[in-house]
C-alpha positions as CSV (number, residue, x, y, z in Angstrom):
1,M,-76.6,-68.0,156.8
2,G,-77.4,-66.9,153.4
3,R,-80.4,-66.4,151.4
4,R,-81.6,-67.5,147.9
5,S,-83.7,-65.8,145.3
6,G,-87.6,-66.1,145.9
7,S,-87.4,-65.8,149.5
8,A,-89.9,-63.4,151.4
9,P,-88.4,-59.9,151.9
10,S,-89.7,-59.9,155.4
11,I,-87.7,-63.0,156.6
12,R,-84.0,-62.1,157.2
13,A,-81.3,-64.1,158.7
14,S,-81.4,-64.6,162.3
15,R,-78.1,-63.0,163.2
16,D,-79.7,-59.6,162.5
17,G,-82.3,-60.2,165.5
18,T,-85.3,-60.1,163.2
19,L,-86.7,-63.3,163.7
20,D,-85.8,-63.7,167.3
21,A,-87.8,-60.2,168.0
22,M,-90.7,-61.9,166.2
23,V,-91.0,-64.7,168.8
24,D,-90.7,-62.6,172.0
25,H,-94.2,-62.3,172.4
26,A,-94.6,-66.1,172.7
27,R,-91.7,-66.8,174.9
28,D,-93.8,-65.7,177.9
29,K,-96.6,-67.9,177.3
30,P,-97.1,-70.7,179.8
31,G,-96.3,-74.0,178.4
32,S,-98.8,-77.0,178.6
33,E,-97.9,-80.2,180.2
34,M,-96.6,-81.7,177.1
35,H,-94.5,-78.8,176.4
36,E,-92.8,-79.3,179.7
37,A,-92.4,-83.0,178.9
38,A,-90.7,-82.0,175.4
39,L,-88.4,-79.6,177.3
40,E,-87.4,-82.2,179.9
41,I,-86.7,-84.8,177.1
42,F,-84.9,-82.4,174.7
43,E,-83.1,-79.7,176.4
44,G,-80.4,-82.0,177.9
45,L,-80.4,-84.2,175.1
46,A,-79.4,-81.5,172.4
47,T,-75.5,-82.7,172.0
48,S,-76.4,-86.4,171.8
49,Y,-79.7,-86.1,170.0
50,E,-78.7,-87.3,166.5
51,R,-77.0,-90.3,167.9
52,V,-80.0,-91.1,170.1
53,L,-82.4,-90.6,167.2
54,D,-80.6,-93.4,165.3
55,V,-80.7,-95.7,168.0
56,A,-84.4,-95.0,169.3
57,T,-85.9,-95.2,165.6
58,L,-83.5,-98.2,164.5
59,A,-82.2,-95.8,161.8
60,Q,-85.7,-95.3,160.4
61,D,-85.6,-91.6,160.9
62,R,-83.7,-91.3,157.8
63,Y,-86.4,-93.0,155.7
64,W,-89.1,-90.7,157.4
65,K,-87.3,-87.6,156.7
66,R,-86.9,-88.7,153.0
67,W,-90.7,-89.2,152.9
68,V,-91.1,-85.6,154.0
69,Y,-88.6,-84.4,151.6
70,E,-90.4,-86.2,148.5
71,N,-94.0,-85.2,149.7
72,A,-93.5,-81.6,150.6
73,E,-92.6,-81.1,146.8
74,V,-90.2,-78.5,147.8
75,K,-88.8,-76.2,144.7
76,S,-85.9,-73.9,144.3
77,G,-86.6,-70.5,145.9
78,D,-89.5,-71.8,148.0
79,L,-89.6,-70.4,151.6
80,V,-89.9,-73.5,154.0
81,L,-90.7,-73.4,157.7
82,D,-89.6,-76.4,159.8
83,V,-91.6,-76.4,163.0
84,G,-89.7,-78.3,165.7
85,C,-86.5,-78.2,163.6
86,G,-84.2,-79.6,166.4
87,T,-80.7,-79.8,165.2
88,C,-81.5,-79.2,161.5
89,L,-81.3,-82.6,160.2
90,L,-84.1,-82.1,157.8
91,E,-82.5,-78.8,156.9
92,E,-79.6,-80.7,155.6
93,Q,-81.9,-82.8,153.3
94,L,-83.9,-79.9,152.2
95,D,-80.9,-77.5,151.2
96,R,-80.1,-79.3,148.1
97,C,-83.4,-78.3,146.7
98,G,-82.2,-74.5,146.7
99,C,-84.9,-73.4,148.9
100,N,-84.9,-71.0,151.9
101,L,-85.3,-72.4,155.1
102,V,-86.6,-71.2,158.5
103,G,-86.3,-73.4,161.5
104,L,-88.4,-72.9,164.8
105,D,-87.8,-75.1,167.9
106,L,-88.8,-74.9,171.7
107,T,-85.4,-75.8,172.7
108,E,-82.6,-73.2,172.6
109,R,-79.8,-75.8,172.7
110,M,-81.1,-77.5,169.8
111,I,-81.1,-74.2,167.8
112,R,-77.6,-73.3,168.8
113,I,-76.3,-76.7,167.2
114,G,-78.4,-76.0,164.2
115,R,-76.7,-72.8,163.8
116,S,-73.3,-74.1,164.2
117,K,-73.8,-76.2,161.0
118,E,-74.0,-73.1,158.9
119,I,-76.3,-74.6,156.3
120,P,-76.5,-72.3,153.3
121,G,-80.0,-72.4,152.8
122,V,-81.0,-71.7,156.3
123,V,-82.1,-68.1,156.5
124,G,-83.3,-68.1,160.1
125,L,-83.6,-70.3,163.3
126,V,-85.6,-69.2,166.1
127,H,-86.8,-70.2,169.5
128,G,-90.7,-70.5,169.5
129,D,-93.8,-72.3,170.1
130,A,-95.7,-74.6,167.4
131,E,-99.0,-73.4,168.9
132,S,-98.2,-69.7,168.5
133,L,-96.1,-69.3,165.4
134,P,-94.4,-65.8,165.4
135,F,-94.9,-65.2,161.7
136,P,-97.2,-63.3,159.3
137,D,-100.3,-64.9,157.6
138,G,-99.5,-66.5,154.3
139,I,-95.8,-66.3,154.1
140,F,-94.5,-69.7,153.6
141,D,-94.6,-71.9,150.5
142,V,-94.0,-75.0,152.6
143,V,-94.5,-76.2,156.2
144,V,-92.7,-79.3,157.6
145,S,-92.6,-81.0,160.8
146,C,-91.1,-84.1,162.7
147,Y,-92.1,-85.5,166.0
148,V,-94.1,-82.2,167.0
149,P,-97.8,-83.3,166.8
150,K,-97.8,-85.5,169.9
151,Y,-96.5,-82.7,172.1
152,V,-99.1,-80.1,171.2
153,D,-102.6,-79.2,171.0
154,V,-103.2,-80.6,167.4
155,T,-106.0,-78.0,166.9
156,R,-104.1,-75.0,167.6
157,F,-100.9,-76.4,165.8
158,V,-103.0,-77.2,162.7
159,K,-104.5,-73.7,162.8
160,E,-101.3,-72.1,163.1
161,A,-99.7,-74.1,160.4
162,S,-102.4,-73.4,158.0
163,R,-102.2,-69.7,158.8
164,V,-98.7,-69.1,157.8
165,L,-99.1,-71.1,154.6
166,K,-99.8,-69.4,151.2
167,I,-102.7,-70.6,149.2
168,G,-101.3,-73.5,147.3
169,G,-98.8,-74.1,149.9
170,R,-97.8,-77.6,150.9
171,I,-97.5,-79.3,154.4
172,A,-95.7,-82.7,155.4
173,L,-95.1,-84.0,158.6
174,Y,-94.8,-87.3,160.8
175,D,-94.9,-88.4,164.3
176,F,-95.0,-91.5,166.3
177,V,-98.2,-92.9,166.8
178,R,-99.7,-95.9,168.8
179,P,-98.7,-99.2,166.8
180,N,-101.5,-101.0,165.3
181,G,-101.6,-103.8,162.8
182,L,-100.2,-107.2,162.5
183,L,-96.9,-106.2,164.0
184,S,-98.2,-104.0,166.8
185,P,-97.3,-106.5,169.5
186,F,-93.8,-106.5,168.6
187,L,-93.7,-102.7,168.1
188,R,-95.3,-102.4,171.3
189,L,-92.6,-104.7,172.9
190,Y,-89.8,-102.6,171.5
191,I,-91.6,-99.3,172.6
192,G,-92.7,-100.4,175.8
193,G,-90.2,-102.8,176.9
194,V,-86.8,-102.3,175.2
195,L,-86.6,-98.5,175.3
196,P,-87.1,-98.2,179.0
197,I,-84.6,-100.9,179.7
198,V,-82.1,-98.9,177.6
199,G,-83.1,-95.7,179.6
200,Q,-82.4,-97.5,183.0
201,L,-79.0,-98.7,181.7
202,L,-78.0,-95.2,180.3
203,E,-79.0,-93.8,183.8
204,F,-76.2,-95.6,185.4
205,T,-73.9,-93.9,183.0
206,R,-75.4,-90.7,183.9
207,S,-76.3,-90.1,180.1
208,E,-78.7,-87.1,179.6
209,A,-80.4,-89.8,177.0
210,S,-81.8,-91.7,179.7
211,I,-84.8,-89.4,180.2
212,T,-85.8,-89.8,176.6
213,F,-85.8,-93.4,176.5
214,K,-87.5,-93.6,179.8
215,N,-90.3,-91.1,178.9
216,L,-91.0,-91.8,175.2
217,P,-93.0,-94.9,175.6
218,R,-95.3,-93.2,177.9
219,I,-95.8,-90.3,175.5
220,I,-96.5,-92.5,172.5
221,D,-98.9,-94.8,174.3
222,G,-101.0,-91.8,175.3
223,T,-101.0,-89.9,171.9
224,T,-104.0,-89.8,169.6
225,W,-102.5,-86.8,167.3
226,D,-103.2,-89.0,164.2
227,K,-106.9,-89.5,165.0
228,G,-108.1,-86.2,164.2
229,I,-105.3,-84.2,162.4
230,A,-106.5,-84.9,158.9
231,E,-110.1,-83.5,159.8
232,A,-108.3,-80.5,161.6
233,F,-106.6,-79.6,158.4
234,E,-109.8,-79.7,156.4
235,R,-111.2,-77.4,158.6
236,E,-108.4,-74.9,157.9
237,S,-108.7,-75.4,154.2
238,V,-105.7,-77.9,153.9
239,R,-106.7,-80.6,151.5
240,R,-105.3,-83.9,152.4
241,R,-103.2,-85.6,149.8
242,T,-102.2,-88.5,151.8
243,F,-102.2,-90.0,155.4
244,K,-99.8,-92.9,155.4
245,A,-98.3,-95.4,158.2
246,L,-94.6,-95.7,157.8
247,S,-92.3,-98.6,159.0
248,R,-95.3,-100.8,159.5
249,G,-97.2,-98.3,161.9
250,V,-94.7,-96.9,164.0
251,V,-95.1,-93.4,162.5
252,G,-98.0,-91.6,161.1
253,A,-97.2,-89.3,158.1
254,Y,-99.4,-86.6,156.6
255,S,-99.2,-84.1,153.6
256,G,-101.7,-81.8,152.1
257,T,-102.2,-78.7,150.1
258,K,-103.7,-75.3,151.4
259,T,-106.6,-74.3,149.4
260,D,-108.6,-71.0,149.0
261,P,-111.3,-71.1,151.5
262,R,-113.3,-68.7,149.6
263,G,-113.4,-71.3,146.7
264,R,-111.4,-69.1,144.2
């Protein structure tokens, strides 16, 4: 892992143990029910995660990550935090910007795969919790996140994301939402009908991916993160630039900019 000009001096590569030490206090915190669901789904899925993601999203995830790439407005030298970095698929896209990337994920096996890619701009990958980010206030130029909001307390997640952003920093994220609109019957059929059947079939092959396909529909059907996240960010002085439905309403995507709460 390397380092590019413009990164904050207090963030160093994870191989020296600095970033891992910063999350020690968060590791012993008891997880919520949704944290446990996330661990159940992703801990065993790490080695096949990227293939499963393509199948479960009908290859739309690449388009959604491109939306984050474009709306985060990452510049060369920026220090970027990816909350829920997984196997570093987003890092592979953002690396072309010449930025410095720090990834955080709840699943250690995902982090190990991300480290094995040796992406030049990644200066640290750590095990940690989106609701208790182990970083100083106002250190990141950009915060990005994929698939995290439905698993967390959105108010706490928003508070932490805003806390670690600099004034003028940008945030961009997306996650699944309950389908709505003209195509919602078809989307619901795919999520609630097709995905569980795929999960049952994979169970016969003893595939670890079966847990994902069987549980994801229930989690998506119960999520309401998109109803209040924009208001939550505004309370934390993050001004909304856009909240957009992607792929006909399968995913909700948010971007915003942190303003000075003192009005300066």
